[in-house]
N, C-alpha and C positions, 0 to 999 in steps of 0.2 A: 587254312582256316582253322581256328582254334575251337575245340569241343566246348559246348556250353556246360556250365556247372549247374547242378540242381539248385533251385532257390531255397533259401533258408531264412526263417524269421530272424530279425535282429535280436541278438542276445540269446538265441536258442542254442542249447548245447548240442554238439554233434552226436549222431546216433552211434551207439556202440552195442556190442553183443554181451556186455557185462550184465550180471544178474540185476534184476529190477527191484528187488526187495529182499527182506530177510528170508532166507531159505529158498529163494527162487533159483531155479536151474537156468543156466545160460541157454539162450535160444540158438538153435542150429539154423542152417540156411533154409530148411523147409518146414520148420516148426510153425504150427498154427495154420498151415494151408488146408488142413482137413476140417477146421472148425466150421467154416461156412457151409460146405456141403453136408456135413454131419448134423449141424444145427437145423438146416432146412429139412433134412430127412426126418429128424426127430419130431419137428413141429408138424410136418405133414402126417407122420405116422400117428401122432396123438389125435389130430383132427379126424383122420380116417377112422381111428378107433372109436371116437365119440359117435361118428355117423354109423359105424357098424353096430354099436350097442343101442343107440336111440333110433329106432326105426322110423325113417321119414315117410313110410307108406301109411302110417297112422296119421289121420288128419289132426292138425293142431299141435303137433310136436315141434314143427319149425314154422317160421313165418312164411306166408305165401309170397310168390314172386310179385313185386310191385307192378311191373309192366303187365303181367297177366291179370292182376286184380283190377287195374285201372282201365286197360284197353281191351282185354280179352285176347290179346296177341301173345303167343308164346315166344319168349326170347331164346337165344341159342343155349342158355344154361338151364332152362326150365326142365326139370327132371334129373338134373345132375346129382342132387343129393340121393335120390332113389337109385340112380345108376351106380354111384359110389358105394352105397349100402349093398347093392346086389353084387358088385365086384368084390367087396370085402368078404362076402359069403360065397364067392366063386360061382355066382349065377350070371354067366356072361350073356345068356339069352335074355334074362330079365333086365340086365343093364342096357343091352341094345334096344329093348322095347321102351325103356324110360328115356334114353337120350343117346343115340348112336354116335353123334358128333363128340360128345364128352368122352365116350369110351376110347375113341381114336386119339383124342387130344391127351387124355390122362395117360394112355400108353406111351405116347411120345414124350410127355413130361417125365415119366419114370425112366425111360431110356436116356433122356438128356441128363437127368440127375445121376444116373449110373456112370455115364461118360465123364461128367464133371468130377465125381468122386474118384474115379479111376485116375484121372489126370492129376488131381490134387494129391492122391496117394503116391503116384510115381514121382511127383515133384518133391514131396516130403521125404522120400527115400533118396533124393539127390539124383534121380535118373532124369535124363533130358526128356522134355515133353515131346519134342520132335513132331514130325507130321503124322506119325502113326502111334501117337500116345494112347489113343482110344481104339475102340473096335472099328471106327470108320476112318478111312485114309484122308478124307477131306473135312476141313472145318468150315461149317456153314456160318456166315456172318449173322449175328443176332437180329439185325434189321430185316434180313430176308425171311427169317423165321417169324418174326413179329408180323410182317406184312402178310405172309402166307396164312398164319393163324387168324388174323383179323379178317382177311378176305374170305376164308372158309367159314368163319362165324357169320359173316354177313350173308353169304349165299345160303347157308343152312338156316339162318333165322328167317329169311324170306321164304325158302322152300317149305319149311315146316308149317307155315301159315297159309299156303296155297290149299284151297279146299280139296282138290283132288289128291293131294299128298298128306293131308292131315291124319288119316288113319295109319299111315306108315311112319311118318316123321314126327307126329305130334307127341307131346309129353305123355307117355303111358303111365299108368298108375296101377 
């Protein structure tokens, strides 16, 4: 059986590693792989910096949660801005009081970003990604992670609105 060739638009020029414009350096095999993780990291760092400077504990600084305003029910992200502000100021206890679920999820997101960046860096250096490219030996499929985060958000969203748990899991302020 013959190997399938990649599809190409009619009239499209074949890809080459030649410079793309005046003064452009030729791209190596791993060039540009760090752009996405570094771009996301920079964007999140800027957003976190804004939340660190503009205190969400002061009423009126940010819009209220629409679900909380309309129904009185706290969504899984209620208190996440306050938790992010507290984490940026290294107040872990205050962050847990505002939204414990977000503290755990944000920590997981930072760890996932670090693994993504490390793998992209290794790839840019031309090192094989392999099974042990990051700190964890097993790569978890994104669908499994999405289902786990969604299920935990649903459970936390219900649990924080149970009257007996509202003092512990409700959005602290």
